[in-house]
TORPAPA-291137 format. One record per residue (C-alpha): residue number from 1; residue in three letters; chain; x, y, z. Coordinates in Angstrom, 3 decimals. Each point is the difference from the previous one (the first is absolute). Layout:
<node num="NUM" residu="ALA" chaine="A" u="X" v="Y" w="Z"/>
...
//
This chain:
<node num="1" residu="MET" chaine="A" u="-13.144" v="-8.402" w="69.706"/>
<node num="2" residu="ALA" chaine="A" u="-3.139" v="-0.796" w="1.939"/>
<node num="3" residu="ILE" chaine="A" u="-1.217" v="-3.569" w="0.235"/>
<node num="4" residu="LYS" chaine="A" u="-3.383" v="-0.450" w="-1.631"/>
<node num="5" residu="LYS" chaine="A" u="-2.550" v="-1.845" w="2.115"/>
<node num="6" residu="ALA" chaine="A" u="-1.967" v="-2.786" w="-1.637"/>
<node num="7" residu="ASP" chaine="A" u="-3.641" v="0.698" w="-0.750"/>
<node num="8" residu="PRO" chaine="A" u="-2.671" v="-2.385" w="1.294"/>
<node num="9" residu="VAL" chaine="A" u="-1.324" v="-2.342" w="-2.665"/>
<node num="10" residu="GLN" chaine="A" u="-3.411" v="-1.583" w="-0.396"/>
<node num="11" residu="LEU" chaine="A" u="-0.001" v="-3.687" w="1.001"/>
<node num="12" residu="HIS" chaine="A" u="-2.338" v="-2.898" w="-0.778"/>
<node num="13" residu="VAL" chaine="A" u="-0.596" v="-0.721" w="3.712"/>
<node num="14" residu="LYS" chaine="A" u="-1.069" v="1.974" w="3.071"/>
<node num="15" residu="SER" chaine="A" u="-0.271" v="-0.559" w="3.749"/>
<node num="16" residu="GLY" chaine="A" u="-2.538" v="-2.666" w="0.897"/>
<node num="17" residu="ASP" chaine="A" u="0.329" v="-1.932" w="-3.283"/>
<node num="18" residu="THR" chaine="A" u="0.592" v="-3.744" w="0.091"/>
<node num="19" residu="VAL" chaine="A" u="3.133" v="-0.903" w="-1.954"/>
<node num="20" residu="LYS" chaine="A" u="1.980" v="-3.097" w="-0.934"/>
<node num="21" residu="VAL" chaine="A" u="3.815" v="0.068" w="0.014"/>
<node num="22" residu="ILE" chaine="A" u="1.334" v="-1.141" w="-3.383"/>
<node num="23" residu="ALA" chaine="A" u="3.769" v="0.168" w="0.644"/>
<node num="24" residu="GLY" chaine="A" u="2.487" v="-0.389" w="2.826"/>
<node num="25" residu="ASP" chaine="A" u="0.104" v="-2.095" w="3.178"/>
<node num="26" residu="GLU" chaine="A" u="-3.717" v="0.516" w="0.712"/>
<node num="27" residu="LYS" chaine="A" u="-1.076" v="-1.094" w="-3.512"/>
<node num="28" residu="GLY" chaine="A" u="-3.527" v="-1.416" w="-0.166"/>
<node num="29" residu="LYS" chaine="A" u="-1.201" v="1.464" w="3.316"/>
<node num="30" residu="THR" chaine="A" u="-2.883" v="2.441" w="0.279"/>
<node num="31" residu="GLY" chaine="A" u="-0.670" v="2.824" w="2.418"/>
<node num="32" residu="VAL" chaine="A" u="-1.566" v="3.406" w="0.518"/>
<node num="33" residu="ILE" chaine="A" u="1.982" v="3.190" w="-0.665"/>
<node num="34" residu="LYS" chaine="A" u="0.612" v="2.050" w="3.159"/>
<node num="35" residu="SER" chaine="A" u="1.786" v="2.961" w="-1.585"/>
<node num="36" residu="VAL" chaine="A" u="1.174" v="1.296" w="-3.376"/>
<node num="37" residu="ASN" chaine="A" u="2.971" v="2.263" w="-0.754"/>
<node num="38" residu="ARG" chaine="A" u="-0.569" v="1.517" w="-3.442"/>
<node num="39" residu="VAL" chaine="A" u="3.405" v="1.717" w="-0.179"/>
<node num="40" residu="THR" chaine="A" u="2.067" v="-3.163" w="0.506"/>
<node num="41" residu="GLN" chaine="A" u="-2.700" v="-2.223" w="-1.577"/>
<node num="42" residu="ARG" chaine="A" u="-0.059" v="-2.418" w="2.945"/>
<node num="43" residu="VAL" chaine="A" u="-2.836" v="-1.568" w="2.003"/>
<node num="44" residu="VAL" chaine="A" u="-0.200" v="-1.624" w="3.440"/>
<node num="45" residu="VAL" chaine="A" u="-2.128" v="-3.151" w="0.008"/>
<node num="46" residu="GLU" chaine="A" u="-1.469" v="-1.206" w="3.292"/>
<node num="47" residu="GLY" chaine="A" u="1.770" v="-3.127" w="1.289"/>
<node num="48" residu="LEU" chaine="A" u="2.476" v="-0.326" w="-2.896"/>
<node num="49" residu="ASN" chaine="A" u="3.718" v="0.740" w="-0.394"/>
<node num="50" residu="LEU" chaine="A" u="0.601" v="-0.062" w="3.761"/>
<node num="51" residu="MET" chaine="A" u="3.291" v="1.426" w="1.217"/>
<node num="52" residu="THR" chaine="A" u="1.608" v="-0.271" w="3.433"/>
<node num="53" residu="LYS" chaine="A" u="0.640" v="3.211" w="1.946"/>
<node num="54" residu="HIS" chaine="A" u="2.223" v="-0.047" w="3.086"/>
<node num="55" residu="ASN" chaine="A" u="-1.079" v="2.549" w="2.620"/>
<node num="56" residu="LYS" chaine="A" u="2.336" v="1.390" w="2.647"/>
<node num="57" residu="PRO" chaine="A" u="-1.310" v="0.223" w="3.557"/>
<node num="58" residu="SER" chaine="A" u="-1.640" v="3.360" w="0.685"/>
<node num="59" residu="ALA" chaine="A" u="-2.349" v="1.647" w="2.468"/>
<node num="60" residu="LYS" chaine="A" u="-2.981" v="-1.216" w="-2.034"/>
<node num="61" residu="SER" chaine="A" u="1.209" v="-3.591" w="-0.273"/>
<node num="62" residu="PRO" chaine="A" u="2.592" v="-0.763" w="2.688"/>
<node num="63" residu="GLN" chaine="A" u="0.539" v="-3.520" w="-1.356"/>
<node num="64" residu="GLY" chaine="A" u="0.683" v="1.034" w="-3.572"/>
<node num="65" residu="GLY" chaine="A" u="-0.505" v="-2.990" w="-2.273"/>
<node num="66" residu="ILE" chaine="A" u="-0.571" v="-1.132" w="-3.540"/>
<node num="67" residu="THR" chaine="A" u="-3.106" v="0.956" w="-1.991"/>
<node num="68" residu="LYS" chaine="A" u="-1.250" v="-0.968" w="-3.452"/>
<node num="69" residu="ILE" chaine="A" u="-1.046" v="2.797" w="-2.355"/>
<node num="70" residu="GLU" chaine="A" u="-1.272" v="-0.070" w="-3.586"/>
<node num="71" residu="GLY" chaine="A" u="2.430" v="1.156" w="-2.647"/>
<node num="72" residu="SER" chaine="A" u="-0.981" v="1.683" w="-3.232"/>
<node num="73" residu="ILE" chaine="A" u="-0.373" v="-1.713" w="-3.378"/>
<node num="74" residu="HIS" chaine="A" u="0.414" v="1.710" w="-3.365"/>
<node num="75" residu="VAL" chaine="A" u="-3.332" v="0.584" w="-1.691"/>
<node num="76" residu="SER" chaine="A" u="1.114" v="-1.899" w="-3.128"/>
<node num="77" residu="ASN" chaine="A" u="0.207" v="-3.183" w="2.097"/>
<node num="78" residu="VAL" chaine="A" u="-3.660" v="0.028" w="1.048"/>
<node num="79" residu="LYS" chaine="A" u="-3.164" v="-0.659" w="-1.988"/>
<node num="80" residu="LYS" chaine="A" u="-3.457" v="1.193" w="1.000"/>
<node num="81" residu="VAL" chaine="A" u="-2.347" v="-2.912" w="0.760"/>
<node num="82" residu="ASP" chaine="A" u="-3.587" v="0.319" w="-1.163"/>
<node num="83" residu="SER" chaine="A" u="-2.148" v="-0.779" w="3.036"/>
<node num="84" residu="ALA" chaine="A" u="-2.813" v="-1.361" w="-2.217"/>
<node num="85" residu="ASN" chaine="A" u="2.269" v="-2.717" w="-1.463"/>
<node num="86" residu="ALA" chaine="A" u="2.004" v="-0.750" w="3.123"/>
//
């Protein structure tokens, strides 16, 4: 049997919206949405949910190193902030 792919759903937020995190480790913080994945229903908020990525040395970066990248947050854990009332 073939695996059915999930259909994209309509979300209450879009890229560029200001949101407040209402659950999880980043609860109470606000930020701007960088990207939205409608299939998995997750958003990436600028400056929140930072994760550590270890990079091996390569031709581009001979030193390698550790970088911080933003992880995704489920859309149910963010609330759109009205810019007029903020």
